N, CA, C and O atoms as a GROMACS GRO file, in nm:
protein
  324
    1UNK      N    1   0.703  -0.199  -1.196
    1UNK     CA    2   0.699  -0.056  -1.224
    1UNK      C    3   0.630   0.021  -1.112
    1UNK      O    4   0.552  -0.034  -1.035
    2UNK      N    5   0.660   0.147  -1.106
    2UNK     CA    6   0.599   0.233  -1.005
    2UNK      C    7   0.451   0.251  -1.033
    2UNK      O    8   0.406   0.240  -1.147
    3UNK      N    9   0.375   0.278  -0.927
    3UNK     CA   10   0.231   0.304  -0.940
    3UNK      C   11   0.203   0.443  -0.997
    3UNK      O   12   0.090   0.471  -1.038
    4UNK      N   13   0.302   0.530  -0.999
    4UNK     CA   14   0.282   0.668  -1.040
    4UNK      C   15   0.179   0.736  -0.951
    4UNK      O   16   0.102   0.820  -0.997
    5UNK      N   17   0.178   0.699  -0.825
    5UNK     CA   18   0.083   0.754  -0.728
    5UNK      C   19   0.149   0.872  -0.656
    5UNK      O   20   0.271   0.884  -0.656
    6UNK      N   21   0.069   0.959  -0.595
    6UNK     CA   22   0.125   1.067  -0.515
    6UNK      C   23   0.219   1.012  -0.408
    6UNK      O   24   0.190   0.910  -0.346
    7UNK      N   25   0.330   1.079  -0.388
    7UNK     CA   26   0.432   1.029  -0.296
    7UNK      C   27   0.408   1.068  -0.150
    7UNK      O   28   0.475   1.017  -0.061
    8UNK      N   29   0.314   1.157  -0.125
    8UNK     CA   30   0.286   1.203   0.011
    8UNK      C   31   0.258   1.091   0.109
    8UNK      O   32   0.320   1.086   0.216
    9UNK      N   33   0.166   0.999   0.077
    9UNK     CA   34   0.138   0.890   0.171
    9UNK      C   35   0.260   0.801   0.198
    9UNK      O   36   0.279   0.755   0.310
   10UNK      N   37   0.341   0.778   0.097
   10UNK     CA   38   0.462   0.698   0.116
   10UNK      C   39   0.560   0.771   0.208
   10UNK      O   40   0.617   0.710   0.298
   11UNK      N   41   0.579   0.899   0.184
   11UNK     CA   42   0.668   0.978   0.269
   11UNK      C   43   0.617   0.981   0.412
   11UNK      O   44   0.695   0.966   0.507
   12UNK      N   45   0.487   1.000   0.429
   12UNK     CA   46   0.429   0.999   0.564
   12UNK      C   47   0.454   0.866   0.634
   12UNK      O   48   0.488   0.863   0.753
   13UNK      N   49   0.437   0.757   0.562
   13UNK     CA   50   0.458   0.624   0.619
   13UNK      C   51   0.604   0.607   0.661
   13UNK      O   52   0.632   0.561   0.771
   14UNK      N   53   0.696   0.644   0.573
   14UNK     CA   54   0.839   0.626   0.602
   14UNK      C   55   0.886   0.716   0.716
   14UNK      O   56   0.974   0.678   0.793
   15UNK      N   57   0.830   0.835   0.726
   15UNK     CA   58   0.871   0.925   0.834
   15UNK      C   59   0.805   0.892   0.967
   15UNK      O   60   0.831   0.957   1.068
   16UNK      N   61   0.720   0.790   0.967
   16UNK     CA   62   0.656   0.744   1.091
   16UNK      C   63   0.735   0.630   1.154
   16UNK      O   64   0.684   0.560   1.242
   17UNK      N   65   0.858   0.612   1.112
   17UNK     CA   66   0.943   0.511   1.173
   17UNK      C   67   0.959   0.383   1.094
   17UNK      O   68   1.022   0.288   1.142
   18UNK      N   69   0.902   0.377   0.975
   18UNK     CA   70   0.914   0.257   0.892
   18UNK      C   71   1.028   0.275   0.794
   18UNK      O   72   1.081   0.385   0.777
   19UNK      N   73   1.067   0.165   0.729
   19UNK     CA   74   1.178   0.170   0.635
   19UNK      C   75   1.151   0.084   0.514
   19UNK      O   76   1.037   0.047   0.485
   20UNK      N   77   1.258   0.054   0.442
   20UNK     CA   78   1.251  -0.028   0.322
   20UNK      C   79   1.286  -0.172   0.357
   20UNK      O   80   1.394  -0.220   0.322
   21UNK      N   81   1.195  -0.241   0.426
   21UNK     CA   82   1.221  -0.379   0.466
   21UNK      C   83   1.090  -0.458   0.470
   21UNK      O   84   0.981  -0.402   0.458
   22UNK      N   85   1.104  -0.588   0.487
   22UNK     CA   86   0.986  -0.676   0.488
   22UNK      C   87   0.889  -0.640   0.599
   22UNK      O   88   0.767  -0.645   0.579
   23UNK      N   89   0.940  -0.605   0.716
   23UNK     CA   90   0.854  -0.571   0.829
   23UNK      C   91   0.768  -0.450   0.797
   23UNK      O   92   0.650  -0.446   0.834
   24UNK      N   93   0.824  -0.352   0.729
   24UNK     CA   94   0.748  -0.233   0.693
   24UNK      C   95   0.641  -0.264   0.590
   24UNK      O   96   0.530  -0.210   0.597
   25UNK      N   97   0.673  -0.351   0.493
   25UNK     CA   98   0.573  -0.392   0.395
   25UNK      C   99   0.457  -0.461   0.466
   25UNK      O  100   0.341  -0.433   0.439
   26UNK      N  101   0.491  -0.553   0.557
   26UNK     CA  102   0.386  -0.625   0.632
   26UNK      C  103   0.302  -0.528   0.715
   26UNK      O  104   0.180  -0.544   0.723
   27UNK      N  105   0.366  -0.430   0.776
   27UNK     CA  106   0.292  -0.332   0.856
   27UNK      C  107   0.199  -0.248   0.769
   27UNK      O  108   0.086  -0.221   0.807
   28UNK      N  109   0.246  -0.208   0.653
   28UNK     CA  110   0.163  -0.128   0.562
   28UNK      C  111   0.042  -0.209   0.515
   28UNK      O  112  -0.069  -0.156   0.507
   29UNK      N  113   0.063  -0.337   0.484
   29UNK     CA  114  -0.048  -0.422   0.442
   29UNK      C  115  -0.148  -0.438   0.557
   29UNK      O  116  -0.269  -0.431   0.536
   30UNK      N  117  -0.096  -0.458   0.676
   30UNK     CA  118  -0.184  -0.474   0.794
   30UNK      C  119  -0.267  -0.348   0.816
   30UNK      O  120  -0.388  -0.355   0.839
   31UNK      N  121  -0.202  -0.233   0.809
   31UNK     CA  122  -0.275  -0.107   0.827
   31UNK      C  123  -0.377  -0.086   0.715
   31UNK      O  124  -0.488  -0.040   0.740
   32UNK      N  125  -0.339  -0.120   0.593
   32UNK     CA  126  -0.434  -0.111   0.482
   32UNK      C  127  -0.555  -0.200   0.505
   32UNK      O  128  -0.668  -0.159   0.480
   33UNK      N  129  -0.530  -0.322   0.552
   33UNK     CA  130  -0.641  -0.414   0.580
   33UNK      C  131  -0.732  -0.361   0.689
   33UNK      O  132  -0.854  -0.374   0.680
   34UNK      N  133  -0.673  -0.302   0.793
   34UNK     CA  134  -0.754  -0.246   0.902
   34UNK      C  135  -0.843  -0.134   0.851
   34UNK      O  136  -0.962  -0.127   0.885
   35UNK      N  137  -0.787  -0.045   0.770
   35UNK     CA  138  -0.866   0.065   0.715
   35UNK      C  139  -0.973   0.013   0.619
   35UNK      O  140  -1.085   0.065   0.616
   36UNK      N  141  -0.939  -0.090   0.541
   36UNK     CA  142  -1.037  -0.148   0.450
   36UNK      C  143  -1.153  -0.207   0.529
   36UNK      O  144  -1.269  -0.190   0.491
   37UNK      N  145  -1.124  -0.275   0.637
   37UNK     CA  146  -1.229  -0.337   0.719
   37UNK      C  147  -1.323  -0.231   0.777
   37UNK      O  148  -1.442  -0.258   0.797
   38UNK      N  149  -1.270  -0.112   0.804
   38UNK     CA  150  -1.353  -0.002   0.856
   38UNK      C  151  -1.413   0.082   0.744
   38UNK      O  152  -1.479   0.183   0.768
   39UNK      N  153  -1.390   0.039   0.620
   39UNK     CA  154  -1.436   0.108   0.499
   39UNK      C  155  -1.378   0.249   0.487
   39UNK      O  156  -1.441   0.338   0.431
   40UNK      N  157  -1.258   0.266   0.541
   40UNK     CA  158  -1.183   0.390   0.521
   40UNK      C  159  -1.095   0.366   0.398
   40UNK      O  160  -0.973   0.349   0.408
   41UNK      N  161  -1.159   0.366   0.283
   41UNK     CA  162  -1.096   0.317   0.161
   41UNK      C  163  -0.984   0.408   0.111
   41UNK      O  164  -0.885   0.358   0.056
   42UNK      N  165  -0.996   0.537   0.128
   42UNK     CA  166  -0.890   0.627   0.088
   42UNK      C  167  -0.761   0.600   0.163
   42UNK      O  168  -0.652   0.600   0.104
   43UNK      N  169  -0.773   0.575   0.292
   43UNK     CA  170  -0.655   0.543   0.373
   43UNK      C  171  -0.600   0.405   0.335
   43UNK      O  172  -0.479   0.386   0.331
   44UNK      N  173  -0.690   0.310   0.308
   44UNK     CA  174  -0.645   0.176   0.268
   44UNK      C  175  -0.563   0.185   0.139
   44UNK      O  176  -0.458   0.121   0.128
   45UNK      N  177  -0.611   0.264   0.043
   45UNK     CA  178  -0.537   0.282  -0.083
   45UNK      C  179  -0.397   0.333  -0.055
   45UNK      O  180  -0.300   0.286  -0.115
   46UNK      N  181  -0.385   0.430   0.036
   46UNK     CA  182  -0.254   0.488   0.068
   46UNK      C  183  -0.160   0.383   0.125
   46UNK      O  184  -0.044   0.375   0.085
   47UNK      N  185  -0.208   0.302   0.218
   47UNK     CA  186  -0.121   0.202   0.280
   47UNK      C  187  -0.085   0.090   0.183
   47UNK      O  188   0.029   0.043   0.183
   48UNK      N  189  -0.180   0.047   0.101
   48UNK     CA  190  -0.149  -0.055   0.000
   48UNK      C  191  -0.047   0.001  -0.100
   48UNK      O  192   0.042  -0.071  -0.145
   49UNK      N  193  -0.061   0.127  -0.134
   49UNK     CA  194   0.036   0.190  -0.225
   49UNK      C  195   0.175   0.198  -0.163
   49UNK      O  196   0.274   0.173  -0.231
   50UNK      N  197   0.181   0.232  -0.035
   50UNK     CA  198   0.311   0.237   0.034
   50UNK      C  199   0.374   0.099   0.036
   50UNK      O  200   0.494   0.084   0.011
   51UNK      N  201   0.294  -0.003   0.066
   51UNK     CA  202   0.346  -0.140   0.069
   51UNK      C  203   0.401  -0.179  -0.068
   51UNK      O  204   0.507  -0.241  -0.077
   52UNK      N  205   0.330  -0.145  -0.173
   52UNK     CA  206   0.374  -0.178  -0.308
   52UNK      C  207   0.505  -0.108  -0.341
   52UNK      O  208   0.600  -0.171  -0.387
   53UNK      N  209   0.509   0.024  -0.317
   53UNK     CA  210   0.629   0.101  -0.353
   53UNK      C  211   0.752   0.054  -0.276
   53UNK      O  212   0.861   0.047  -0.333
   54UNK      N  213   0.736   0.024  -0.149
   54UNK     CA  214   0.850  -0.027  -0.070
   54UNK      C  215   0.888  -0.166  -0.119
   54UNK      O  216   1.006  -0.195  -0.140
   55UNK      N  217   0.789  -0.251  -0.137
   55UNK     CA  218   0.816  -0.388  -0.180
   55UNK      C  219   0.884  -0.398  -0.315
   55UNK      O  220   0.973  -0.480  -0.333
   56UNK      N  221   0.843  -0.316  -0.410
   56UNK     CA  222   0.899  -0.326  -0.544
   56UNK      C  223   1.046  -0.287  -0.549
   56UNK      O  224   1.117  -0.324  -0.642
   57UNK      N  225   1.091  -0.211  -0.450
   57UNK     CA  226   1.230  -0.168  -0.448
   57UNK      C  227   1.326  -0.268  -0.385
   57UNK      O  228   1.446  -0.265  -0.411
   58UNK      N  229   1.273  -0.358  -0.303
   58UNK     CA  230   1.369  -0.446  -0.236
   58UNK      C  231   1.342  -0.595  -0.252
   58UNK      O  232   1.423  -0.676  -0.208
   59UNK      N  233   1.231  -0.632  -0.312
   59UNK     CA  234   1.212  -0.773  -0.346
   59UNK      C  235   1.115  -0.786  -0.463
   59UNK      O  236   1.040  -0.693  -0.494
   60UNK      N  237   1.119  -0.900  -0.525
   60UNK     CA  238   1.036  -0.921  -0.643
   60UNK      C  239   0.950  -1.044  -0.622
   60UNK      O  240   0.973  -1.148  -0.684
   61UNK      N  241   0.850  -1.032  -0.536
   61UNK     CA  242   0.756  -1.141  -0.512
   61UNK      C  243   0.628  -1.104  -0.585
   61UNK      O  244   0.541  -1.037  -0.529
   62UNK      N  245   0.617  -1.147  -0.708
   62UNK     CA  246   0.509  -1.105  -0.796
   62UNK      C  247   0.368  -1.130  -0.742
   62UNK      O  248   0.281  -1.045  -0.762
   63UNK      N  249   0.341  -1.243  -0.674
   63UNK     CA  250   0.204  -1.261  -0.621
   63UNK      C  251   0.163  -1.150  -0.524
   63UNK      O  252   0.049  -1.104  -0.527
   64UNK      N  253   0.255  -1.107  -0.437
   64UNK     CA  254   0.222  -0.998  -0.344
   64UNK      C  255   0.202  -0.868  -0.419
   64UNK      O  256   0.108  -0.794  -0.390
   65UNK      N  257   0.288  -0.838  -0.514
   65UNK     CA  258   0.276  -0.714  -0.590
   65UNK      C  259   0.141  -0.710  -0.663
   65UNK      O  260   0.073  -0.607  -0.664
   66UNK      N  261   0.104  -0.821  -0.725
   66UNK     CA  262  -0.025  -0.829  -0.794
   66UNK      C  263  -0.140  -0.811  -0.695
   66UNK      O  264  -0.235  -0.739  -0.723
   67UNK      N  265  -0.130  -0.875  -0.580
   67UNK     CA  266  -0.234  -0.864  -0.478
   67UNK      C  267  -0.251  -0.719  -0.431
   67UNK      O  268  -0.364  -0.673  -0.413
   68UNK      N  269  -0.142  -0.648  -0.412
   68UNK     CA  270  -0.151  -0.509  -0.366
   68UNK      C  271  -0.216  -0.420  -0.472
   68UNK      O  272  -0.295  -0.332  -0.438
   69UNK      N  273  -0.184  -0.443  -0.598
   69UNK     CA  274  -0.247  -0.366  -0.705
   69UNK      C  275  -0.397  -0.396  -0.708
   69UNK      O  276  -0.478  -0.305  -0.722
   70UNK      N  277  -0.432  -0.523  -0.695
   70UNK     CA  278  -0.574  -0.560  -0.696
   70UNK      C  279  -0.649  -0.500  -0.576
   70UNK      O  280  -0.764  -0.459  -0.590
   71UNK      N  281  -0.586  -0.496  -0.461
   71UNK     CA  282  -0.651  -0.435  -0.344
   71UNK      C  283  -0.680  -0.287  -0.370
   71UNK      O  284  -0.786  -0.236  -0.333
   72UNK      N  285  -0.585  -0.219  -0.434
   72UNK     CA  286  -0.606  -0.077  -0.467
   72UNK      C  287  -0.720  -0.062  -0.568
   72UNK      O  288  -0.803   0.027  -0.554
   73UNK      N  289  -0.724  -0.150  -0.668
   73UNK     CA  290  -0.831  -0.145  -0.768
   73UNK      C  291  -0.968  -0.164  -0.701
   73UNK      O  292  -1.063  -0.093  -0.733
   74UNK      N  293  -0.976  -0.259  -0.609
   74UNK     CA  294  -1.103  -0.283  -0.538
   74UNK      C  295  -1.144  -0.160  -0.458
   74UNK      O  296  -1.260  -0.120  -0.459
   75UNK      N  297  -1.048  -0.099  -0.388
   75UNK     CA  298  -1.079   0.023  -0.311
   75UNK      C  299  -1.129   0.133  -0.404
   75UNK      O  300  -1.231   0.196  -0.376
   76UNK      N  301  -1.056   0.157  -0.513
   76UNK     CA  302  -1.100   0.262  -0.606
   76UNK      C  303  -1.237   0.230  -0.664
   76UNK      O  304  -1.319   0.321  -0.683
   77UNK      N  305  -1.262   0.105  -0.693
   77UNK     CA  306  -1.393   0.065  -0.746
   77UNK      C  307  -1.503   0.094  -0.644
   77UNK      O  308  -1.609   0.146  -0.679
   78UNK      N  309  -1.476   0.061  -0.519
   78UNK     CA  310  -1.576   0.085  -0.414
   78UNK      C  311  -1.596   0.234  -0.389
   78UNK      O  312  -1.704   0.276  -0.346
   79UNK      N  313  -1.494   0.313  -0.417
   79UNK     CA  314  -1.506   0.459  -0.402
   79UNK      C  315  -1.576   0.522  -0.522
   79UNK      O  316  -1.616   0.639  -0.517
   80UNK      N  317  -1.590   0.445  -0.628
   80UNK     CA  318  -1.655   0.496  -0.748
   80UNK      C  319  -1.559   0.558  -0.847
   80UNK      O  320  -1.600   0.625  -0.941
   81UNK      N  321  -1.429   0.536  -0.826
   81UNK     CA  322  -1.327   0.592  -0.918
   81UNK      C  323  -1.286   0.489  -1.022
   81UNK      O  324  -1.202   0.518  -1.106
   0.00000   0.00000   0.00000
């Protein structure tokens, strides 16, 4: 199911040259991880959300989908939300 998250970050990601494919999912996860490492948690949430939304539309690899949701939960927890 969809995250019901704001679509702005996803649109921004897709209009930056990415698409609905495995490479784009991997890039979004990588960018999310980089932002998480720098404790830019709001940006990490956006990239993990983009990875989830793209991934859920073109493949059904449940461990990755679960991992992306958990990464978002951790970011929100660290932000105090």
